[in-house]
TORKE-614313 format. One record per residue: z, y, x of N, C-alpha, C in turn; residue number from 1. Coordinates in steps of 0.001 Angstrom, whole numbers. Each point is the difference from the previous one (the first is absolute). Layout:
REM TORKE-614313
REC    n_zz    n_yy    n_xx   ca_zz   ca_yy   ca_xx    c_zz    c_yy    c_xx num
REC       Z       Y       X       Z       Y       X       Z       Y       X NUM
...
***
This chain:
REM TORKE-614313
REC    n_zz    n_yy    n_xx   ca_zz   ca_yy   ca_xx    c_zz    c_yy    c_xx num
REC  127245  -23791    1715    -680     248    1262     -21   -1307     797   1
REC   -1150    -358     544    -130   -1240     768     640     155    1372   2
REC     195   -1139     679     574      37    1342    -883     801     946   3
REC   -1327    -170    -149    -924     740     857     120    1489    -236   4
REC      62     412   -1258     125    1418    -323    1313     555     532   5
REC    1074    -790    -108    1301     442     522     -62     154    1517   6
REC    -641    -944     662    -133      63    1458    -809    1223     413   7
REC   -1079     274    -712    -823    1174     305     786    1287    -229   8
REC     792      41   -1071     805    1191    -283    1058     194    1083   9
REC     666   -1093     403    1000      78    1062    -637     489    1296  10
REC   -1184    -531     336    -698     443    1212    -326    1480     -84  11
REC    -502     432   -1145    -338    1416    -185    1235     877     144  12
REC    1098    -402    -662    1241     788      60     585      44    1407  13
REC    -284   -1025     797     534     -75    1364    -944     588    1040  14
REC   -1143     511    -449    -953     603     929    -822   -1020     770  15
REC     -87   -1235    -502    -764   -1055     650   -1411       1    -562  16
REC    -973      13     877   -1395     -49    -414    -464   -1443     106  17
REC    -479    -558   -1105    -503   -1368     -11   -1516      49     128  18
REC    -501    -731     982   -1432     -53     243    -510   -1354    -480  19
REC    -943       8    -906    -603   -1228    -503   -1262    -277     805  20
REC    -136   -1242     451   -1156    -355     814    -927    -916    -782  21
REC   -1302     249      56    -956    -849    -721      74   -1451     484  22
REC    -259    -928    -898      21   -1405     361   -1017    -351    1068  23
REC     324    -969     810    -871    -527    1056    -361    1043    1054  24
REC     847    1002     169    -265    1026    1011    1173     181     955  25
REC    1077    -741    -186    1195     262     803    -234    -209    1486  26
REC    -938    -857     375    -278    -198    1421    -507    1277     659  27
REC    -443     952    -789    -478    1273     543     935    1163    -289  28
REC     701     -42   -1104     746    1190    -421    1514    -142      65  29
REC     519   -1159     356    1447    -161      65     472     271    1427  30
REC     850     997     172     405     388    1355     552   -1145     849  31
REC     795    -877    -581     572   -1102     780   -1100    -945     494  32
REC    -979    -292    -843   -1097    -873     412    -832     655    1092  33
REC    -269    1274    -167    -907     709     902     601     214    1386  34
REC    1257     426      71     507     450    1291    1255    -702     501  35
REC     584    -905    -767    1224    -624     499    -128   -1499     241  36
REC    -519    -748    -957       7   -1451     129    -816    -492    1187  37
REC   -1161     574     243    -800    -440    1142     705     303    1323  38
REC     482    1234     208     715     250    1262    1267    -851     142  39
REC     732    -205   -1092    1221    -800     121    -336   -1456     320  40
REC   -1063    -520    -573    -423   -1362     310    -406    -116    1472  41
REC    -759     972     481    -424     -10    1408    1205     101     930  42
REC     943     869    -354    1195     161     830     853   -1258     -16  43
REC      86    -673   -1141     779   -1235    -103    -607   -1087     890  44
REC   -1324    -138     -57    -670    -989     845     252     319    1472  45
REC     -80    1279     347     234     414    1387    1432    -321     423  46
REC     963     248    -863    1397    -289     317     246   -1502     139  47
REC    -617    -806    -867     116   -1458     116    -556    -457    1349  48
REC   -1169     521     375    -605    -368    1280     887     420    1163  49
REC     586    1199     -82     908     466    1054    1211    -926     117  50
REC     579    -388   -1143    1172    -869       4    -349   -1357     604  51
REC   -1164    -547    -384    -403   -1302     527    -248      54    1508  52
REC    -566    1106     492    -213     156    1446    1341     108     732  53
REC     956     693    -612    1316     173     624     858   -1264    -100  54
REC    -357    -911    -874     764   -1230    -214    -938   -1201      39  55
REC    -570    -304    1186    -988   -1083      78     599   -1349    -413  56
REC    -812    -762    -732     419   -1325    -426     877      -4   -1240  57
REC     354    1168    -507     835      76   -1198    -856     459   -1172  58
REC     506    -156   -1185    -686     475   -1199     882    1033    -691  59
REC    -599     816    -849     753    1029    -719     674    -678   -1190  60
REC    1286    -181     101     763    -634   -1068     146     970   -1168  61
REC     291    -560   -1159     135     810   -1208    1035    1104     190  62
REC    1050    -285     728    1054     992     224    -491    1186     837  63
REC   -1043    -198     798    -543    1070     859   -1081     836    -685  64
REC    -563    -498   -1098   -1112     700    -650     404    1417    -399  65
REC    1179     177    -567     443    1329    -427     128     945    1184  66
REC     493    -499    1109     137     840    1195   -1374     439     500  67
REC    -908    -953      95   -1357     299     483    -693     952    -973  68
REC     124    -269   -1310    -618     883    -981     605    1400      64  69
REC    1284      94     245     650    1310     123    -615     855    1093  70
REC    -321    -627    1129    -666     736    1088   -1390     469    -446  71
REC    -729    -882    -661   -1351     343    -472      64    1103   -1037  72
REC     923    -102    -927     146    1002   -1056     309    1373     592  73
REC     861       8    1022     341    1268     661   -1206     681     621  74
REC    -961    -779     456   -1218     574     576    -977     450   -1077  75
REC     -83    -756   -1103   -1020     266   -1018     444    1037   -1028  76
REC    1257       7    -365     492     884   -1066     444    1327     589  77
REC    -960     889     142     304    1323     549    -344    1077   -1022  78
REC     543    1160     201    -319    1123    -887   -1489     310      88  79
REC    -552     -94    1192   -1435     266     173    -845    -990    -807  80
REC     422   -1265     -44    -720   -1003    -788      50     350   -1477  81
REC    1162     400    -486     145     355   -1419    -861    1212    -346  82
REC      19    1002     827    -809    1199    -252   -1476    -361      -7  83
REC    -416    -805     970   -1398    -430      73    -397    -805   -1228  84
REC     901    -859    -479    -297    -841   -1169    -280     845   -1231  85
REC     840     964    -268    -189     823   -1190   -1192     939     150  86
REC    -258     476    1214   -1160     871     213   -1309    -778    -138  87
REC     -76   -1178     613   -1258    -747     -13    -354    -546   -1379  88
REC     997    -176    -863    -282    -462   -1357    -204    1157    -974  89
REC     156    1229     479    -231    1163    -848    1124     297    -973  90
REC    1161    -643     189    1117     232    -915     723    1300     334  91
REC     294     210    1324     637    1256     391    -424     371    1391  92
REC    -497    1190     245    -364     961   -1037   -1113    -565    -875  93
REC       3     382   -1248    -956    -535    -971   -1423     286     467  94
REC    -789   -1055      74   -1408     117     400    -817    -924    -881  95
REC    -531     527   -1061    -780    -832    -921   -1323    -452     594  96
REC    -352     502    1176   -1241    -399     658     266    -906    1208  97
REC    1168    -636      47     345    -868    1128    -930   -1209      87  98
REC    -610    -392   -1125    -877   -1164     -35   -1331     381    -609  99
REC   -1044    -682     438   -1290     128    -650     -37    -986   -1160 100
REC    -950     161    -902     -92    -869   -1179    -476   -1410     329 101
REC    -903    -143     950    -682   -1279     191     905   -1181     351 102
REC    1122     158     702     816   -1199     240     592    -600   -1272 103
REC      23     749   -1070     603    -466   -1234   -1038    -481   -1018 104
REC   -1279      25     360   -1034    -519    -893      57   -1523     -26 105
REC    -451    -613   -1066     -49   -1463     -38   -1050    -522     971 106
REC     182   -1235     435    -976    -591     909   -1290    -311    -759 107
REC   -1082    -249     737   -1282    -313    -612     131   -1246    -870 108
REC     803    -972     438     160   -1243    -759     688     236   -1345 109
REC     747    1083    -122     739     274   -1230    -704     985    -922 110
REC   -1203     393     334    -710     975    -821   -1068    -695    -820 111
REC    -371     634   -1063   -1093    -535    -803    -941    1137    -334 112
REC   -1219    -330    -290    -980    1019    -346    -933     269    1152 113
REC   -1273    -215    -211    -989     182    1060    -177    1461     367 114
REC     403     923    -891    -210    1414     292    1064     555     940 115
REC    1046    -773     281    1087     512     831    -332     -73    1488 116
REC    -571   -1104     449    -337    -167    1408   -1504    -152     143 117
REC    -598     843     851   -1438     -35     186    -328      42    1486 118
REC   -1069    -667     424    -382      77    1416    -346    1444     386 119
REC     310     341    1224    -348    1318     529   -1495      25     249 120
REC    -660    1111    -318   -1449      92     176    -374    -197    1453 121
REC   -1100    -728     220    -536    -162    1343     592   -1158     775 122
REC     902    -766    -572     560   -1109     751    -743   -1282    -330 123
REC      66    -958     897    -719   -1249    -209     781    -919    -931 124
REC    -734    -920    -626     629    -993    -855    -456   -1371     460 125
REC     906    -997    -101    -371   -1347     414    -756    -712   -1114 126
REC    -320   -1273     212    -801    -754    -960     643     -60   -1375 127
REC    1306     -20     -56     700     -80   -1288      98    1371    -659 128
REC    -472    1031     682      32    1351    -554    1306     727     248 129
REC     861    -581     802    1292     639     276    -166    1080    1058 130
REC     758    1016    -122     -43    1113     939     560    -425    1353 131
REC    -654     403    1092     477    -311    1338     925    1085     531 132
REC      24    1137    -613     849    1077     500    1134     253    -986 133
REC     181    1232    -359    1133     376    -822    -411     212   -1448 134
REC     985     160    -851    -226     305   -1402     546    1382    -293 135
REC    -581     632    -995     526    1272    -473     689    -245   -1321 136
REC    1111     666    -197     683     -55   -1287     139    1416    -513 137
REC    -245     134   -1270     177    1303    -623    1102    -129   -1026 138
REC     974     842     118    1121     -31    -920     551    1411    -133 139
REC     125     448   -1216     579    1319    -244    -780    1121     652 140
REC   -1307    -149     121    -822    1046     589     -87     -45    1514 141
REC     739    -929     653     -26    -116    1451    -779   -1245     383 142
REC    -719      66    1115    -719   -1157     509     686    -455    1273 143
REC     335   -1286      64     684    -566    1147    -898   -1031     653 144
REC      13     -60    1308    -768    -968     755     942   -1134     363 145
REC    -318   -1208    -433     836   -1165     267    -584    -776    1165 146
REC     813    -284     979    -444    -677    1205     372   -1473     -96 147
REC    -947    -910     292     326   -1428     -52    1043    -373    1049 148
REC     758   -1055    -266    1099    -417     871    -460    -249    1434 149
REC   -1176    -564     185    -450    -316    1361    -284    1245     844 150
REC    -104    1160    -635    -245    1239     740    1289     766     294 151
REC    1140    -499    -472    1271     685     190     635    -482    1297 152
REC     427     938     831     690    -349    1235    1477     336    -162 153
REC     894    -743     639    1434     246    -176     427    1287     681 154
REC    1104     550    -504     605    1161     640     627    -453    1307 155
REC     132     927     928     697    -349    1221    1484    -176    -326 156
REC     709    -738     841    1416    -253    -273     775    1317      26 157
REC     946     100    -932     809    1206     -99     963      75    1168 158
REC     502    1182     241    1002     214    1041    1223    -854    -294 159
REC     543    -650     998    1168    -856    -185    1237     874    -169 160
REC     582       3   -1191    1155     836    -305    1247    -468     717 161
REC      11   -1222     513    1198    -547     644     195     507    1422 162
REC   -1029     540     594      74     373    1415     736    1304     230 163
REC     497     621   -1059     719    1268     171    1443    -223     323 164
***
C-alpha cells in the first residue's frame, strides 16, 4: 500500500473527509483564500497604521510584528469568517452550484478552433473584421456570452471585516 493510500485509509477510518480541488481553481474554492487571507491582510495593514499613528516617528520593529499581527489575527479569525468561508466555497453545507461554469473556462487567448468563438449576430465589425462587441461560446450544449475586458467594470469594495 502506498503512502497516499495509507493516508486516505487513515483519514477514512478517522472520519476525515478529504476534499480534492481542481488545479488552478484554489483562488475560488479554497476557504482560506476566499474568506481569511484578504480580511487578515486588511486587518494587519490597519493595525500597522494604528501602531504608527500611536507611535509617531517610530517604525514597527521585528519584535513588534508578532504583537501587531496578533491583534489583526484576533479581528480576522472569527467563527463567522470560517462559516462564511466554507459556505461561500460550497464545501459545507455542500453546494455543487456555488459557482457557474464560465469562470473556469479557458481564456480566448488559450483556445483554438474558429468554431468555438463567433461574433454575435447584428454587431459591427472593424476593418480587420474583429468583433466590436462580445463573443459567444458554445460548450457542452450551453452558449455563453463573453464580454471584452474594456466592458467589464470592477466590483464595489467589499465590507471591511476589520471594523467589527
